[in-house]
C-alpha positions as CSV (number, residue, x, y, z in Angstrom):
1,M,97.0,103.0,81.1
2,A,99.4,105.3,78.3
3,N,96.7,108.5,78.1
4,V,95.7,109.4,74.7
5,V,96.2,112.7,73.9
6,S,93.5,114.2,70.0
7,I,94.9,115.9,68.0
8,E,93.3,117.8,64.8
9,A,94.5,116.8,61.3
10,E,94.1,117.7,57.9
11,A,93.1,115.3,55.2
12,R,95.3,115.4,52.0
13,A,94.2,114.7,48.6
14,R,97.6,114.0,47.5
15,S,100.7,112.3,47.7
16,G,104.3,113.1,46.3
17,K,107.0,115.6,47.1
18,G,105.5,118.1,45.5
19,A,102.9,117.6,47.7
20,A,104.2,117.5,50.3
21,R,106.4,121.3,49.5
22,A,102.8,122.7,49.4
23,T,101.2,122.0,52.5
24,R,104.4,122.9,53.9
25,R,103.6,126.2,51.7
26,A,100.9,126.6,53.1
27,G,102.1,126.1,56.9
28,K,100.9,123.2,57.4
29,V,103.8,119.5,58.3
30,P,102.7,116.6,56.4
31,A,102.0,112.9,58.1
32,V,100.5,110.0,57.0
33,I,99.2,107.1,59.1
34,Y,99.9,103.8,58.1
35,G,99.3,99.9,59.2
36,G,97.0,97.8,60.2
37,K,95.9,96.3,57.5
38,Q,94.9,99.7,55.7
39,D,95.2,102.6,52.9
40,P,97.5,105.0,54.5
41,N,96.2,108.1,55.5
42,L,97.9,111.0,54.7
43,I,97.7,114.9,57.2
44,A,98.9,118.1,57.5
45,L,99.2,118.7,61.1
46,D,99.9,122.5,62.8
47,P,103.6,122.6,63.4
48,R,103.1,124.1,66.4
49,V,100.9,120.7,68.4
50,V,103.7,118.8,66.5
51,I,106.5,120.7,68.6
52,R,104.9,120.7,71.9
53,E,104.3,117.5,71.5
54,I,108.0,116.3,70.6
55,H,109.2,117.9,73.2
56,R,107.6,116.4,75.9
57,A,109.2,113.0,77.5
58,G,108.5,109.9,76.6
59,W,106.2,111.4,73.3
60,Q,107.3,108.0,71.1
61,S,104.9,105.2,73.8
62,R,102.3,108.1,73.7
63,L,98.7,107.4,72.2
64,Y,97.5,109.4,70.4
65,E,93.9,109.8,68.3
66,I,94.0,111.9,65.1
67,N,90.7,113.2,64.7
68,A,91.1,114.5,60.4
69,G,87.5,112.0,59.2
70,A,84.5,110.8,60.4
71,Q,86.5,108.8,62.5
72,P,89.3,109.7,65.3
73,I,92.4,107.2,64.4
74,R,94.7,106.0,67.1
75,A,97.4,106.0,66.2
76,L,101.8,106.4,67.7
77,I,104.5,108.4,66.5
78,R,107.4,106.7,64.4
79,G,109.6,109.0,63.0
80,V,109.6,112.9,62.8
81,Q,111.9,114.4,59.7
82,F,113.9,117.7,60.5
83,H,114.7,120.7,58.0
84,P,118.5,120.5,58.3
85,V,119.2,123.9,58.7
86,S,116.9,124.7,61.8
87,D,115.3,122.3,62.9
88,A,112.0,122.6,62.2
89,P,109.3,119.3,61.7
90,E,108.9,118.5,57.6
91,H,107.0,115.0,58.4
92,V,105.7,112.3,60.5
93,D,105.0,109.0,60.3
94,F,102.4,107.8,62.5
95,Q,101.2,103.7,63.4
96,R,97.9,103.1,63.2
97,L,96.6,101.1,66.0
98,T,93.9,98.3,66.0
99,P,92.8,96.5,69.4
100,G,94.4,93.4,70.3
101,E,97.6,94.9,68.5
102,R,100.5,94.1,69.9
103,V,102.8,97.2,69.1
104,K,107.0,97.3,70.4
105,V,107.0,100.6,72.4
106,A,110.2,102.4,73.9
107,I,108.4,103.4,77.5
108,P,110.4,105.6,79.6
109,V,111.9,105.3,83.2
110,H,110.7,107.6,85.9
111,F,113.6,107.2,89.0
112,E,112.4,107.6,92.5
113,N,113.8,108.4,95.5
114,D,116.7,109.4,95.3
115,G,117.3,111.4,98.1
116,I,117.4,109.1,100.6
117,S,119.7,106.5,98.8
118,P,122.2,105.5,101.1
119,G,124.8,105.5,98.0
120,I,123.9,108.4,97.1
121,K,123.8,110.2,99.6
122,R,127.2,109.2,100.2
123,G,128.8,110.4,97.1
124,A,127.7,108.0,94.8
125,V,126.1,108.6,91.1
126,L,123.6,106.9,89.4
127,N,124.2,105.7,86.0
128,V,121.7,104.7,83.4
129,V,122.4,102.8,81.6
130,R,118.6,103.1,79.6
131,H,116.5,105.7,80.3
132,T,114.1,103.9,78.1
133,V,112.7,100.0,77.5
134,E,111.6,98.8,74.3
135,V,108.7,96.1,75.2
136,Y,105.5,94.4,73.3
137,C,102.5,95.6,74.9
138,D,99.4,95.8,74.0
139,A,97.4,98.8,72.2
140,D,95.0,99.3,74.1
141,H,97.5,98.8,77.6
142,I,100.4,100.6,76.7
143,P,101.6,102.1,80.4
144,D,103.0,105.7,80.7
145,Q,106.1,105.0,82.5
146,F,107.9,102.5,84.5
147,T,109.7,103.3,88.0
148,A,112.9,102.3,89.6
149,D,113.0,102.7,93.1
150,L,116.6,104.5,94.7
151,G,115.9,104.3,98.2
152,P,117.6,100.8,99.3
153,L,120.2,101.4,97.3
154,D,123.8,101.7,98.2
155,F,127.4,101.3,96.2
156,N,127.6,99.4,93.1
157,D,123.1,98.5,93.5
158,N,122.0,97.8,90.0
159,V,117.9,98.5,89.5
160,R,117.6,95.8,87.4
161,W,114.2,94.9,85.1
162,H,113.2,92.4,87.4
163,D,112.7,95.4,89.5
164,L,111.0,98.3,87.5
165,R,107.3,98.3,89.0
166,G,104.3,98.8,86.3
167,T,105.5,96.3,83.9
168,E,102.1,93.5,84.4
169,N,101.3,93.1,80.9
170,V,103.8,93.9,78.6
171,K,107.2,91.5,77.6
172,P,110.7,93.6,77.3
173,V,112.0,93.4,73.7
174,I,115.3,92.1,75.3
175,D,115.2,88.0,76.6
176,R,117.4,88.6,79.5
177,D,117.0,90.3,83.5
178,F,119.3,93.7,82.3
179,V,119.8,96.1,84.0
180,V,118.2,99.3,83.9
181,A,121.1,101.6,86.4
182,T,124.0,101.1,89.0
183,V,125.0,103.1,91.9
184,V,128.6,103.8,90.9
185,P,130.8,104.9,93.9
186,P,132.3,108.2,93.6
187,T,136.4,108.2,92.5
188,K,138.8,108.7,94.8
189,I,141.6,111.3,93.3
190,E,145.6,110.7,95.1
191,V,147.4,113.3,94.3
192,V,150.8,112.0,93.5
193,A,154.2,114.4,94.5
194,E,156.1,114.5,91.5
195,A,160.1,113.4,91.4
196,G,162.1,115.0,93.4
197,A,159.3,117.2,94.7
198,G,160.1,118.1,99.0
199,V,164.1,117.6,98.4
200,A,166.2,120.6,100.1
201,P,168.6,121.9,97.5
202,A,172.3,121.3,97.4
203,K,174.2,124.0,98.8
204,A,177.0,125.3,97.3
205,A,180.2,124.0,98.9
206,T,182.2,125.8,101.8
207,P,186.2,125.7,102.3
208,A,187.3,123.6,105.1
209,K,188.9,124.3,108.1
210,G,192.4,125.9,107.7
211,A,192.6,124.7,104.2
212,A,195.2,127.3,102.4
213,K,194.0,130.2,100.7
214,A,194.8,131.9,96.7
215,P,197.5,134.4,97.4
216,A,196.3,137.8,96.5
217,K,197.3,139.7,93.8
218,K,200.0,143.0,94.3
219,G,200.0,146.0,92.6
């Protein structure tokens, strides 16, 4: 089950672009919590908290408990808007979660035992097709991650959906046994000699023995 991260927030009274700009001038990041068949909750966040969370791996599937009133609200981050020049967070969208609700989340894939993989030890490269996998799952049972064991893999072996651990009680959005990663053999580089390389240069012609010499000029 995913860990729950607690976030402190302030309630906002007004919506709209003007109110959002005022929140930013006050040094906060405006945000909204929507969904759950309830009216949206307008909140303001500490920008340091937002930056900390979006720089942590797996934030798209992390469960948050937002404290902005009498009752904490459980939610997922669904989107973050950034300033086009400074890259500072300007707005955050949260989706409210209700018990028993199935949600779509992107779960990160963790690869382990690459050091004992026969293929990788012999120079193969791990080609990761999907760093995250989108699944449907219960809001109260969101996995932290899926795990892929690279230990037994040799050249051209694949990690597929059925190989992942931690997929209990979830359903992939893609309805097939898709590839997550492939062990790709090393590429051999052959050096081809340039045309004419290695051919000895032609020697200047020498006169044959006994050939008449041109008479020397006098005077």
